[in-house]
All heavy atoms as an XYZ file, in Angstrom:
939
protein
N       7.471      4.876     29.027
C       7.768      3.670     29.844
C       6.526      2.737     29.955
O       5.513      3.354     30.246
C       8.172      4.081     31.194
C       8.473      3.022     32.139
S       9.041      3.687     33.771
C       8.634      2.347     34.760
N       6.589      1.596     29.615
C       5.391      0.620     29.582
C       5.003      0.373     31.013
O       5.771      0.396     31.924
C       5.858     -0.544     29.002
C       7.300     -0.512     28.995
C       7.752      0.812     28.973
N       3.754      0.331     31.220
C       3.106      0.069     32.501
C       3.460     -1.287     32.995
O       3.600     -2.325     32.226
C       1.644      0.096     32.410
O       0.976     -0.397     33.620
N       3.694     -1.448     34.189
C       3.968     -2.822     34.893
C       2.682     -3.683     34.769
O       2.872     -4.845     34.769
C       4.257     -2.587     36.342
C       5.561     -1.972     36.686
C       5.863     -1.989     38.186
N       4.887     -1.217     38.900
C       4.811     -0.057     39.339
N       5.889      0.773     38.852
N       4.036      0.543     40.114
N       1.628     -3.179     34.554
C       0.443     -3.909     34.445
C      -0.183     -4.078     32.901
O      -1.157     -4.817     32.754
C      -0.726     -3.169     35.280
C      -0.452     -2.967     36.678
C      -0.300     -1.693     37.050
C      -0.050     -4.012     37.537
C       0.182     -1.438     38.422
C       0.307     -3.830     38.792
C       0.461     -2.513     39.351
O       0.710     -2.362     40.602
N       0.491     -3.515     32.079
C      -0.073     -3.512     30.675
C      -0.140     -4.977     30.084
O      -1.186     -5.165     29.433
C       0.868     -2.693     29.698
O       2.155     -3.285     29.668
N       0.514     -5.797     30.547
C       0.329     -7.204     29.913
C      -0.944     -7.895     30.481
O      -1.184     -8.915     29.970
C       1.691     -8.051     30.196
C       1.841     -8.534     31.593
C       3.184     -9.357     31.735
C       3.397     -9.661     33.181
N       4.529    -10.465     33.385
N      -1.407     -7.298     31.422
C      -2.657     -7.838     32.192
C      -3.853     -7.020     31.837
O      -4.866     -7.254     32.629
C      -2.353     -7.962     33.673
C      -1.309     -8.972     33.947
O      -1.424    -10.156     33.396
N      -0.355     -8.646     34.785
N      -3.803     -6.132     30.826
C      -5.080     -5.226     30.689
C      -6.083     -5.978     29.821
O      -6.952     -5.318     29.567
C      -4.585     -4.008     30.036
C      -4.035     -2.923     31.012
C      -3.090     -2.058     30.596
C      -4.570     -2.791     32.203
C      -2.674     -1.003     31.409
C      -4.056     -1.784     33.095
C      -3.104     -1.019     32.666
O      -2.726      0.024     33.549
N      -5.873     -7.182     29.496
C      -7.012     -7.891     28.837
C      -7.220     -7.281     27.368
O      -6.220     -7.161     26.647
N      -8.456     -6.991     27.128
C      -8.818     -6.546     25.752
C      -8.676     -4.950     25.550
O      -9.168     -4.421     24.482
C     -10.298     -6.884     25.459
C     -10.412     -8.433     25.404
O      -9.514     -9.077     25.005
N     -11.554     -8.900     25.842
N      -8.107     -4.311     26.383
C      -7.974     -2.836     26.389
C      -6.983     -2.474     25.291
O      -5.820     -3.076     25.319
C      -7.630     -2.279     27.762
C      -8.809     -2.414     28.797
C      -7.340     -0.758     27.583
C      -8.551     -2.146     30.145
N      -7.213     -1.624     24.435
C      -6.352     -1.355     23.352
C      -5.078     -0.699     23.721
O      -4.843     -0.063     24.802
C      -6.996     -0.382     22.293
O      -7.208      0.886     22.924
N      -3.970     -0.812     22.949
C      -2.704     -0.332     23.221
C      -2.689      1.183     23.568
O      -2.135      1.688     24.461
C      -1.649     -0.735     22.204
C      -0.352     -0.086     22.369
C      -1.576     -2.265     22.186
N      -3.477      1.931     22.660
C      -3.473      3.382     22.657
C      -4.115      3.819     24.096
O      -3.845      4.826     24.618
C      -3.841      4.018     21.574
C      -5.269      3.769     21.198
C      -5.807      2.796     20.412
C      -6.472      4.364     21.768
N      -7.230      2.790     20.448
C      -7.710      3.752     21.195
C      -6.774      5.505     22.601
C      -8.971      4.129     21.510
C      -8.009      5.848     22.934
C      -9.104      5.153     22.333
N      -5.203      2.991     24.424
C      -5.815      3.340     25.728
C      -4.888      2.993     26.889
O      -4.830      3.764     27.834
C      -7.113      2.328     25.916
N      -4.017      2.034     26.863
C      -3.039      1.795     27.838
C      -2.044      2.918     27.974
O      -1.694      3.350     28.992
C      -2.252      0.523     27.526
C      -3.254     -0.695     27.794
C      -1.012      0.253     28.367
C      -2.600     -2.000     27.278
N      -1.718      3.590     26.869
C      -0.875      4.897     26.859
C      -1.571      5.894     27.682
O      -0.833      6.617     28.447
C      -0.681      5.331     25.340
C       0.212      4.415     24.671
O       1.003      3.567     25.325
O       0.197      4.469     23.445
N      -2.885      5.983     27.605
C      -3.517      7.004     28.420
C      -3.468      6.671     29.931
O      -3.151      7.507     30.832
C      -5.042      7.164     28.022
C      -5.247      8.136     27.051
C      -5.237      7.636     25.646
C      -5.529      9.497     27.122
C      -5.468      8.535     24.578
C      -5.800     10.347     26.142
C      -5.782      9.895     24.847
O      -6.066     10.676     23.799
N      -3.583      5.385     30.282
C      -3.452      4.918     31.616
C      -2.071      5.166     32.204
O      -1.892      5.649     33.312
C      -3.858      3.382     31.686
C      -5.287      3.131     31.359
C      -5.579      1.685     31.344
C      -6.134      3.806     32.287
N      -1.054      5.013     31.378
C       0.347      5.194     31.784
C       0.556      6.619     32.055
O       1.096      6.979     33.042
C       1.375      4.642     30.763
C       2.766      5.073     31.152
C       1.226      3.140     30.688
N      -0.058      7.518     31.156
C       0.090      8.952     31.365
C      -0.496      9.414     32.549
O       0.123     10.425     33.182
C      -0.448      9.687     30.132
N      -1.519      8.901     33.096
C      -2.056      9.357     34.188
C      -1.507      8.700     35.604
O      -2.050      8.756     36.730
C      -3.747      9.178     34.274
C      -4.286     10.191     33.223
C      -4.122      7.824     34.285
N      -0.533      7.834     35.336
C       0.203      7.166     36.327
C      -0.673      6.157     37.121
O      -0.756      5.981     38.319
C       0.807      8.138     37.458
C       1.712      9.162     36.667
C       2.270     10.121     37.608
N       2.897      9.605     38.956
C       2.876     10.326     40.088
N       2.576     11.558     40.134
N       3.327      9.782     41.181
N      -1.353      5.302     36.310
C      -2.284      4.210     36.804
C      -1.482      3.308     37.731
O      -2.012      2.935     38.817
C      -2.997      3.447     35.598
C      -3.979      2.645     36.218
C      -1.953      2.608     34.878
C      -5.201      3.376     36.695
N      -0.246      2.983     37.475
C       0.487      2.095     38.411
C       0.518      2.631     39.808
O       0.386      2.052     40.800
C       1.892      1.796     37.836
C       1.892      1.017     36.504
O       0.868      0.485     36.194
O       2.821      1.001     35.915
N       0.985      3.960     39.843
C       1.100      4.572     41.155
C      -0.286      4.708     41.895
O      -0.247      4.514     43.051
C       1.691      5.973     41.055
C       3.042      6.004     40.510
O       3.823      4.944     40.688
O       3.487      6.914     39.863
N      -1.277      4.913     41.149
C      -2.653      5.026     41.755
C      -3.094      3.705     42.282
O      -3.688      3.614     43.369
C      -3.692      5.508     40.719
C      -3.415      6.934     40.225
S      -4.536      7.468     38.912
C      -6.111      7.381     39.725
N      -2.876      2.531     41.554
C      -3.160      1.241     42.064
C      -2.373      0.965     43.261
O      -2.990      0.436     44.218
C      -2.851      0.214     40.940
C      -3.994      0.443     39.821
C      -3.036     -1.165     41.545
C      -3.710     -0.423     38.515
N      -1.093      1.274     43.373
C      -0.348      0.876     44.555
C      -0.805      1.804     45.675
O      -0.941      1.259     46.733
C       1.119      1.354     44.230
C       1.836      0.342     43.319
C       3.226      0.593     43.092
O       3.852      1.411     43.733
O       3.813      0.081     42.075
N      -1.217      2.996     45.547
C      -1.762      3.765     46.668
C      -3.046      3.173     47.205
O      -3.361      3.050     48.443
C      -2.034      5.259     46.191
C      -2.684      5.978     47.163
C      -0.627      6.015     45.971
N      -4.031      2.775     46.229
C      -5.313      2.205     46.722
C      -4.954      0.960     47.406
O      -5.710      0.716     48.391
C      -6.155      2.004     45.419
O      -5.663      1.014     44.663
N      -3.998      0.169     47.036
C      -3.710     -1.097     47.812
C      -3.140     -0.985     49.093
O      -3.191     -1.909     49.905
C      -2.830     -1.965     46.790
C      -3.730     -2.596     45.636
N      -3.091     -3.452     44.714
C      -4.916     -2.590     45.362
C      -3.974     -3.875     43.795
N      -5.235     -3.326     44.142
N      -2.717      0.192     49.437
C      -2.207      0.524     50.850
C      -3.455      0.607     51.758
O      -3.352      0.326     52.910
C      -1.391      1.685     50.941
O      -2.089      2.794     50.588
C      -0.088      1.717     50.071
N      -4.527      0.932     51.143
C      -5.828      1.043     52.007
C      -6.526     -0.401     51.840
O      -7.031     -0.845     52.859
C      -6.674      2.107     51.421
C      -8.015      2.177     52.129
C      -5.935      3.407     51.470
N      -6.730     -0.836     50.638
C      -7.465     -2.174     50.547
C      -6.705     -2.979     49.451
O      -6.890     -2.743     48.222
C      -8.935     -1.931     50.030
C      -9.720     -3.122     49.825
O      -9.153     -4.256     49.957
O     -10.895     -3.034     49.416
N      -5.917     -3.922     49.800
C      -5.160     -4.646     48.915
C      -6.020     -5.549     48.009
O      -5.547     -5.979     46.853
C      -4.367     -5.631     49.819
C      -4.395     -5.159     51.221
C      -5.735     -4.272     51.291
N      -7.341     -5.735     48.315
C      -8.155     -6.457     47.483
C      -8.999     -5.682     46.594
O      -9.979     -6.144     45.891
C      -9.082     -7.423     48.339
C      -8.292     -8.330     49.080
O      -7.304     -8.795     48.460
O      -8.586     -8.697     50.159
N      -8.943     -4.268     46.640
C      -9.805     -3.457     45.685
C      -9.475     -3.741     44.206
O      -8.417     -4.216     43.897
C      -9.590     -1.997     46.015
S      -8.015     -1.253     45.527
N     -10.438     -3.602     43.432
C     -10.349     -3.877     42.039
C     -10.675     -2.610     41.186
O     -11.546     -1.958     41.525
C     -11.465     -4.982     41.635
C     -11.158     -6.325     42.340
C      -9.943     -6.857     42.066
C      -9.834     -8.235     42.726
N      -8.389     -8.577     43.160
N      -9.894     -2.528     40.113
C      -9.969     -1.444     39.119
C     -10.638     -1.702     37.839
O     -10.372     -2.808     37.322
C      -8.571     -0.919     38.897
C      -8.017     -0.186     40.038
C      -7.546     -0.659     41.297
C      -7.738      1.169     40.032
N      -7.091      0.371     42.041
C      -7.178      1.548     41.323
C      -7.962      2.307     39.176
C      -6.670      2.700     41.679
C      -7.476      3.502     39.563
C      -6.946      3.744     40.858
N     -11.388     -0.852     37.220
C     -12.040     -0.983     36.054
C     -11.960      0.301     35.169
O     -11.931      1.419     35.688
C     -13.513     -1.324     36.235
C     -13.769     -2.483     36.942
C     -13.733     -2.714     38.207
C     -14.126     -3.785     36.254
C     -13.997     -3.924     38.932
C     -14.221     -4.947     36.833
C     -14.148     -5.041     38.164
N     -11.881      0.200     33.909
C     -11.847      1.227     32.933
C     -13.154      1.263     32.202
O     -13.648      0.170     31.809
C     -10.766      0.998     31.854
C     -10.655      2.005     30.876
C     -10.180      3.440     31.314
C      -9.558      1.503     29.840
N     -13.807      2.302     32.148
C     -15.033      2.415     31.294
C     -15.103      3.841     30.579
O     -14.073      4.561     30.475
C     -16.350      2.429     32.281
C     -16.558      3.440     33.194
C     -17.367      4.457     33.058
C     -15.678      3.444     34.370
C     -17.524      5.509     33.952
C     -15.790      4.478     35.363
C     -16.847      5.471     35.146
N     -16.100      4.057     29.852
C     -16.358      5.381     29.171
C     -15.620      5.216     27.807
O     -15.398      4.285     27.108
N     -15.187      6.477     27.282
C     -14.665      6.690     25.880
C     -13.482      5.861     25.551
O     -13.400      5.408     24.512
C     -14.385      8.120     25.689
O     -13.486      8.697     26.627
N     -12.537      5.607     26.528
C     -11.468      4.655     26.215
C     -11.785      3.271     25.850
O     -11.179      2.605     25.099
C     -10.434      4.751     27.420
C      -9.471      5.915     27.405
C      -8.600      5.827     28.647
C      -8.636      6.223     26.235
N     -13.005      2.797     26.556
C     -13.370      1.445     26.289
C     -14.170      1.410     25.014
O     -14.390      0.332     24.408
C     -14.268      0.920     27.445
S     -13.373      0.536     28.844
N     -14.632      2.592     24.502
C     -15.458      2.728     23.243
C     -14.586      2.937     22.069
O     -15.050      3.322     21.031
C     -16.596      3.753     23.420
C     -17.653      3.222     24.368
C     -18.870      4.226     24.282
N     -18.428      5.651     24.416
C     -18.407      6.259     25.651
N     -18.737      5.550     26.731
N     -18.172      7.441     25.806
N     -13.262      2.904     22.316
C     -12.242      3.162     21.267
C     -12.354      4.620     20.759
O     -12.119      4.849     19.474
C     -12.359      2.216     20.175
C     -11.980      0.805     20.519
O     -10.990      0.661     21.447
N     -12.617     -0.150     20.022
N     -12.719      5.643     21.409
C     -12.666      7.007     21.096
C     -11.228      7.498     21.175
O     -10.631      7.354     22.169
C     -13.602      7.928     21.846
C     -15.135      7.719     21.510
C     -15.954      8.640     22.398
O     -15.967      8.442     23.495
N     -16.599      9.538     21.625
N     -10.766      7.942     20.099
C      -9.315      8.262     20.089
C      -8.902      9.561     20.842
O      -7.877      9.769     21.010
C      -8.879      8.491     18.607
C      -8.843      7.109     17.848
C      -7.541      6.392     18.196
N      -7.571      5.068     17.494
C      -6.624      4.261     17.512
N      -5.423      4.595     18.210
N      -6.707      3.137     16.980
N      -9.866     10.413     21.015
C      -9.458     11.756     21.672
C     -10.427     11.912     22.966
O     -11.217     12.816     22.971
C      -9.635     12.907     20.792
N     -10.170     11.087     23.982
C     -11.103     11.057     25.132
C     -10.812     12.511     25.834
O      -9.710     12.942     25.916
C     -10.793      9.928     25.963
C      -9.337      9.599     25.554
C      -9.231     10.035     24.114
N     -11.815     12.997     26.519
C     -11.668     14.185     27.322
C     -11.151     13.885     28.696
O     -10.593     14.735     29.386
C     -12.985     15.051     27.423
O     -13.924     14.193     28.078
N     -11.392     12.590     29.069
C     -10.766     12.130     30.405
C     -10.646     10.623     30.526
O     -11.014      9.937     29.555
C     -11.814     12.635     31.507
C     -13.229     12.117     31.445
O     -13.453     11.205     30.619
O     -14.029     12.454     32.325
N     -10.155     10.216     31.521
C      -9.960      8.713     31.759
C     -11.064      8.383     32.863
O     -10.907      8.833     33.946
C      -8.584      8.328     32.155
C      -8.459      6.867     32.553
C      -7.615      8.761     31.085
N     -11.989      7.526     32.517
C     -12.975      7.060     33.421
C     -12.617      5.775     34.073
O     -12.378      4.724     33.447
C     -14.456      6.813     32.717
C     -14.799      8.025     32.030
O     -15.231      9.077     32.811
O     -14.975      8.142     30.724
N     -12.442      5.920     35.449
C     -11.974      4.734     36.205
C     -12.963      4.454     37.282
O     -13.622      5.317     37.885
C     -10.678      4.962     36.941
C      -9.468      5.274     35.913
C      -8.289      5.767     36.632
C      -9.126      3.925     35.175
N     -13.123      3.154     37.618
C     -13.968      2.636     38.775
C     -13.104      1.855     39.653
O     -12.297      1.015     39.241
C     -15.098      1.725     38.203
C     -15.890      0.928     39.257
C     -16.588      1.878     40.123
C     -16.719     -0.056     38.559
N     -13.209      2.030     40.935
C     -12.558      1.207     42.069
C     -13.724      0.717     42.737
O     -14.420      1.330     43.247
C     -11.553      2.040     42.842
C     -10.560      2.743     42.125
C     -10.943      1.075     43.908
C      -9.704      3.688     42.883
N     -13.642     -0.731     43.019
C     -14.518     -1.385     43.916
C     -13.757     -1.772     45.224
O     -12.700     -2.348     45.067
C     -15.162     -2.604     43.185
C     -16.124     -2.222     42.123
C     -16.595     -3.468     41.443
C     -17.154     -1.321     42.370
N     -14.290     -1.586     46.317
C     -13.774     -1.857     47.602
C     -14.865     -2.517     48.502
O     -16.036     -2.357     48.265
C     -13.049     -0.784     48.192
O     -12.359     -1.016     49.369
N     -14.489     -3.049     49.601
C     -15.477     -3.665     50.526
C     -16.240     -2.775     51.337
O     -17.546     -2.968     51.534
C     -14.736     -4.687     51.432
C     -14.182     -5.925     50.613
O     -14.897     -6.275     49.709
O     -13.191     -6.467     50.992
N     -15.629     -1.772     51.783
C     -16.385     -0.907     52.685
C     -16.447      0.595     52.241
O     -15.391      1.082     51.598
C     -15.821     -0.857     54.204
O     -14.506     -0.305     54.144
C     -15.722     -2.336     54.732
N     -17.394      1.276     52.791
C     -17.507      2.765     52.394
C     -16.313      3.479     53.014
O     -15.791      4.466     52.496
C     -18.883      3.348     52.918
C     -19.012      4.685     52.278
C     -19.011      3.416     54.389
C     -19.224      4.777     50.766
N     -15.838      3.040     54.195
C     -14.636      3.641     54.849
C     -13.407      3.611     53.970
O     -12.677      4.526     53.798
C     -14.337      3.132     56.205
C     -15.489      3.362     57.238
C     -16.718      2.531     57.151
O     -16.634      1.455     56.377
O     -17.692      2.852     57.788
N     -13.268      2.485     53.377
C     -12.121      2.148     52.447
C     -12.265      3.144     51.210
O     -11.258      3.639     50.749
C     -11.932      0.697     52.038
S     -11.258     -0.422     53.283
N     -13.534      3.093     50.744
C     -13.718      4.015     49.611
C     -13.304      5.438     49.827
O     -12.726      6.156     49.064
C     -15.259      3.915     49.070
S     -15.611      2.297     48.456
N     -13.741      5.964     50.940
C     -13.489      7.330     51.416
C     -11.978      7.552     51.423
O     -11.473      8.410     50.927
C     -14.202      7.643     52.629
C     -15.684      7.758     52.311
C     -13.665      9.010     53.153
C     -16.622      7.833     53.521
N     -11.197      6.584     52.060
C      -9.837      6.729     52.312
C      -9.117      6.582     50.976
O      -8.153      7.432     50.714
C      -9.420      5.775     53.272
C      -7.831      5.966     53.599
C      -7.341      5.182     54.785
O      -8.071      4.539     55.472
O      -6.100      5.176     54.944
N      -9.446      5.812     50.094
C      -8.843      5.627     48.795
C      -9.037      7.011     48.065
O      -8.016      7.363     47.398
C      -9.486      4.423     48.084
C      -9.049      3.147     48.603
C      -9.021      4.463     46.532
C      -9.686      1.921     48.056
N     -10.147      7.470     48.026
C     -10.444      8.668     47.288
C      -9.632      9.820     47.813
O      -8.914     10.710     47.101
C     -11.877      9.264     47.365
C     -12.060     10.693     46.730
C     -13.432     11.062     46.327
N     -14.103     10.219     45.394
C     -13.933     10.272     44.065
N     -13.062     11.027     43.512
N     -14.684      9.481     43.337
N      -9.523      9.969     49.152
C      -8.570     11.030     49.791
C      -7.110     10.782     49.409
O      -6.560     11.785     49.112
C      -8.782     10.925     51.391
C     -10.044     11.407     51.861
C     -10.345     11.198     53.328
O      -9.456     10.570     54.001
O     -11.206     11.714     53.861
N      -6.714      9.589     49.408
C      -5.238      9.399     49.087
C      -4.977      9.470     47.590
O      -3.888      9.725     47.153
C      -4.869      7.935     49.561
C      -4.803      7.784     50.929
C      -4.105      6.590     51.427
N      -4.240      6.383     52.814
C      -3.492      5.484     53.470
N      -2.707      4.635     52.825
N      -3.599      5.380     54.661
N      -6.045      9.413     46.695
C      -5.786      9.597     45.281
C      -6.161     11.038     44.788
O      -5.962     11.323     43.620
C      -6.717      8.551     44.444
C      -6.329      7.003     44.628
C      -7.252      6.215     43.969
C      -4.866      6.921     44.197
N      -6.516     11.965     45.537
C      -7.017     13.184     45.312
C      -5.993     14.018     44.410
O      -6.255     14.683     43.442
C      -7.472     14.001     46.489
C      -8.274     15.170     46.050
C      -9.572     14.904     45.188
O     -10.293     14.055     45.668
N      -9.750     15.534     44.170
N      -4.742     13.832     44.865
C      -3.625     14.532     44.210
C      -3.550     14.061     42.583
O      -3.327     14.846     41.730
C      -2.319     14.418     44.851
N      -3.790     12.775     42.530
C      -3.757     12.253     41.024
C      -4.810     12.805     40.250
O      -4.752     13.157     39.088
C      -3.755     10.752     41.106
C      -2.494     10.132     41.695
C      -2.573      9.582     42.857
C      -1.407      9.904     40.801
C      -1.443      9.017     43.431
C      -0.353      9.221     41.363
C      -0.274      8.742     42.706
N      -6.041     12.752     40.917
C      -7.294     13.265     40.286
C      -7.101     14.799     39.982
O      -7.422     15.148     38.841
C      -8.507     13.035     41.161
C      -8.677     11.556     41.454
C      -9.714     13.684     40.551
C      -9.618     11.306     42.512
N      -6.567     15.599     40.848
C      -6.397     16.898     40.580
C      -5.401     17.382     39.490
O      -5.627     18.243     38.833
C      -5.978     17.694     41.814
C      -7.005     17.727     42.905
O      -8.217     17.351     42.577
O      -6.691     17.914     44.159
N      -4.441     16.407     39.261
C      -3.315     16.638     38.334
C      -3.618     16.068     37.000
O      -2.777     16.314     36.009
C      -1.947     16.078     38.851
N      -4.613     15.283     36.746
C      -4.891     14.591     35.509
C      -6.378     14.672     35.163
O      -7.255     14.874     36.055
C      -4.497     13.079     35.737
C      -3.032     12.982     35.917
O      -2.179     13.087     34.947
N      -2.621     12.603     37.108
N      -6.700     14.424     33.886
C      -8.081     14.337     33.528
C      -8.698     13.117     33.778
O      -8.939     12.143     32.953
C      -7.980     14.601     31.986
C      -6.623     14.022     31.569
C      -5.744     14.209     32.748
N      -8.939     12.696     35.005
C      -9.494     11.675     35.505
C     -10.987     11.767     36.152
O     -11.148     12.695     37.002
C      -8.548     11.009     36.685
C      -7.215     10.589     36.121
C      -9.205      9.700     37.415
C      -6.260     10.196     37.134
N     -11.852     10.902     35.638
C     -13.112     10.886     36.350
C     -13.187      9.619     37.186
O     -13.285      8.520     36.632
C     -14.277     10.929     35.292
C     -15.621     10.941     35.958
O     -15.760     10.948     37.154
O     -16.585     10.837     35.136
N     -13.087      9.551     38.472
C     -12.945      8.532     39.254
C     -14.130      8.123     40.071
O     -14.681      9.049     40.734
C     -11.688      8.663     40.326
C     -11.407      7.509     41.230
C     -10.997      6.247     40.437
C     -10.455      7.803     42.247
N     -14.728      6.981     39.927
C     -15.911      6.529     40.489
C     -15.370      5.435     41.537
O     -14.475      4.521     41.131
C     -16.907      5.892     39.647
O     -17.369      6.898     38.754
N     -15.689      5.550     42.766
C     -15.341      4.598     43.877
C     -16.607      4.152     44.465
O     -17.448      5.021     45.001
C     -14.245      5.173     44.837
C     -13.108      5.754     44.147
C     -13.922      4.004     45.771
C     -12.145      6.402     45.105
N     -16.795      2.788     44.492
C     -17.983      2.334     45.230
C     -17.734      0.917     45.842
O     -16.750      0.296     45.570
C     -19.165      2.167     44.207
C     -19.057      1.403     43.068
S     -20.474      1.327     41.929
C     -20.320      2.887     41.292
N     -18.659      0.635     46.878
C     -18.534     -0.707     47.399
C     -19.041     -1.799     46.417
O     -19.780     -1.472     45.522
C     -19.231     -0.889     48.705
O     -20.658     -0.753     48.436
C     -18.816      0.288     49.730
N     -18.665     -3.037     46.653
C     -19.164     -4.081     45.818
C     -20.697     -4.171     45.961
O     -21.418     -4.451     44.970
C     -18.579     -5.486     46.247
C     -17.159     -5.621     45.841
C     -16.116     -5.244     46.730
C     -16.735     -6.006     44.628
N     -14.848     -5.520     46.002
C     -15.249     -5.940     44.701
C     -17.240     -6.352     43.407
C     -14.409     -6.294     43.752
C     -16.436     -6.657     42.345
C     -15.017     -6.572     42.521
N     -21.195     -3.826     46.988
C     -22.786     -3.889     47.217
C     -23.334     -2.896     46.378
O     -24.383     -2.988     45.758
C     -23.008     -3.738     48.730
C     -24.527     -3.783     48.923
C     -24.831     -3.492     50.494
N     -26.309     -3.542     50.605
C     -26.887     -3.329     51.794
N     -26.052     -3.133     52.916
N     -28.086     -3.344     52.020
N     -22.779     -1.591     46.426
C     -23.277     -0.506     45.588
C     -23.277     -0.959     44.106
O     -24.262     -0.626     43.333
C     -22.525      0.734     45.775
C     -22.756      1.427     47.125
C     -21.851      2.450     47.438
O     -20.660      2.434     47.178
O     -22.261      3.467     48.057
N     -22.196     -1.539     43.683
C     -22.040     -1.884     42.262
C     -23.101     -2.961     41.868
O     -23.734     -2.777     40.844
C     -20.634     -2.579     42.036
C     -20.363     -2.813     40.530
C     -21.211     -3.911     39.793
O     -21.269     -5.016     40.399
O     -21.376     -3.703     38.731
N     -23.423     -3.836     42.722
C     -24.463     -4.902     42.516
C     -25.849     -4.198     42.337
O     -26.659     -4.635     41.609
C     -24.489     -5.988     43.579
C     -23.387     -7.024     43.472
C     -23.510     -8.187     44.438
N     -23.595     -7.846     45.855
C     -22.534     -7.620     46.599
N     -21.378     -7.884     46.201
N     -22.728     -7.272     47.908
N     -26.095     -3.191     43.266
C     -27.345     -2.485     43.224
C     -27.506     -1.761     41.956
O     -28.587     -1.697     41.351
C     -27.423     -1.677     44.446
C     -27.738     -2.289     45.740
C     -27.461     -1.424     46.962
O     -27.491     -0.239     46.846
O     -27.672     -1.973     47.996
N     -26.459     -1.040     41.496
C     -26.409     -0.308     40.266
C     -26.187     -0.991     39.089
O     -26.466     -0.592     37.956
C     -25.462      0.881     40.440
C     -25.581      1.800     41.497
C     -24.462      2.835     41.722
C     -27.065      2.565     41.283
N     -25.579     -2.201     39.177
C     -25.118     -3.025     37.938
C     -24.244     -2.205     37.093
O     -24.353     -2.143     35.871
C     -26.331     -3.514     37.268
C     -26.047     -4.829     36.590
O     -25.051     -5.370     36.666
N     -26.997     -5.275     35.742
N     -23.332     -1.363     37.750
C     -22.580     -0.329     37.250
C     -21.567     -1.005     35.988
O     -21.494     -0.380     35.002
C     -21.785      0.318     38.185
C     -20.947      1.553     37.652
C     -21.617      2.779     37.653
C     -19.710      1.433     37.162
C     -20.962      3.851     37.214
C     -19.034      2.551     36.679
C     -19.653      3.856     36.708
N     -20.861     -2.084     36.345
C     -19.911     -2.649     35.471
C     -20.727     -3.070     34.089
O     -20.225     -2.698     33.119
C     -19.260     -3.965     36.047
C     -18.415     -3.400     37.224
C     -18.458     -4.671     35.031
C     -17.768     -4.444     38.081
N     -21.863     -3.663     34.252
C     -22.466     -4.159     33.084
C     -23.141     -2.996     32.353
O     -22.965     -2.903     31.099
C     -23.615     -5.069     33.471
C     -24.462     -5.652     32.295
C     -25.334     -6.825     32.643
N     -26.423     -6.948     31.610
C     -27.683     -6.868     31.954
N     -28.118     -6.786     33.109
N     -28.551     -7.041     30.901
N     -23.729     -2.012     33.056
C     -24.326     -0.903     32.343
C     -23.324      0.021     31.656
O     -23.697      0.620     30.599
C     -25.101     -0.034     33.362
C     -26.313     -0.762     33.776
O     -26.893     -1.647     33.123
N     -26.877     -0.383     34.908
N     -22.085      0.191     32.210
C     -21.139      1.030     31.514
C     -20.188      0.194     30.679
O     -19.226      0.680     30.015
C     -20.261      1.675     32.595
O     -19.565      0.785     33.449
C     -21.186      2.710     33.460
N     -20.318     -1.133     30.545
C     -19.414     -2.090     29.900
C     -17.957     -1.845     30.297
O     -17.104     -1.825     29.541
C     -19.481     -1.762     28.452
C     -20.865     -2.127     27.949
C     -21.013     -1.953     26.461
N     -22.401     -2.207     25.962
C     -22.925     -1.932     24.965
N     -22.262     -1.143     24.019
N     -24.146     -2.274     24.544
N     -17.745     -1.690     31.509
C     -16.532     -1.558     32.253
C     -15.574     -2.768     32.021
O     -16.088     -3.764     32.027
C     -16.612     -1.185     33.723
N     -14.253     -2.513     31.899
C     -13.353     -3.562     31.568
C     -12.418     -3.540     32.724
O     -11.807     -2.579     33.220
C     -12.622     -3.368     30.261
C     -13.439     -3.319     29.094
C     -12.735     -3.163     27.744
O     -11.564     -3.533     27.759
N     -13.375     -2.680     26.752
N     -12.239     -4.812     33.303
C     -11.419     -4.965     34.498
C      -9.944     -4.695     34.044
O      -9.470     -5.178     32.938
C     -11.494     -6.397     34.901
O     -10.524     -6.655     36.014
N      -9.271     -4.027     34.899
C      -7.874     -3.770     34.831
C      -7.160     -4.771     35.729
O      -6.962     -4.747     36.914
C      -7.315     -2.425     35.298
C      -7.956     -1.261     34.531
C      -7.426      0.093     35.150
C      -7.459     -1.248     33.016
N      -6.816     -5.996     35.110
C      -6.278     -7.167     35.857
C      -4.814     -6.887     36.147
O      -3.960     -6.746     35.422
C      -6.240     -8.377     34.877
C      -7.549     -8.722     34.406
N      -8.581     -9.324     35.046
C      -8.173     -8.524     32.984
C      -9.638     -9.446     34.245
N      -9.355     -9.077     33.039
N      -4.624     -6.764     37.486
C      -3.362     -6.380     37.998
C      -3.060     -7.179     39.332
O      -1.916     -7.236     39.706
C      -3.191     -4.860     38.412
C      -4.255     -4.363     39.154
N      -5.539     -3.972     38.564
C      -4.370     -4.537     40.554
C      -6.281     -3.486     39.734
N      -5.742     -3.889     40.876
N      -3.947     -8.042     39.765
C      -3.689     -8.700     41.026
C      -2.613     -9.717     40.955
O      -1.915     -9.970     41.947
C      -5.052     -9.394     41.586
O      -5.475    -10.254     40.493
N      -2.368    -10.298     39.795
C      -1.353    -11.302     39.754
C       0.088    -10.590     39.842
O       1.008    -11.415     40.098
C      -1.363    -11.907     38.383
N       0.186     -9.373     39.792
C       1.435     -8.787     39.809
C       1.659     -8.071     41.140
O       2.772     -7.446     41.395
C       1.625     -7.625     38.796
C       1.566     -8.276     37.315
C       1.407     -7.068     36.241
C       2.725     -9.143     36.998
N       0.707     -8.006     41.972
C       0.841     -7.267     43.274
C       1.720     -8.136     44.262
O       1.837     -9.262     44.152
C      -0.508     -7.044     43.952
C      -1.344     -6.070     43.108
O      -0.634     -5.218     42.404
O      -2.583     -6.023     43.164
């Protein structure tokens, strides 16, 4: 079943989207938006480097406050436990300090237009 968000994944390859669908990315995004409707999702790591057999799916979520980050992680824990997901969650301020998106060449998962 194609992802509701796949038409908005930008430059992410079709086979990488298949991995995202397999880990139920749509459901994860919906859960995170119950905590912070404005949080943003990014893909990084081996799926962005076109490695065909990744060991996990590296995801980044950016949110406004540390409290939202903590709650998002708690609500997504069952997804993380059931799938090969390496989830990083940080505030926008932390991202700016670390320059994480640029350093990891993370790609935005554009989904806000469909929320």
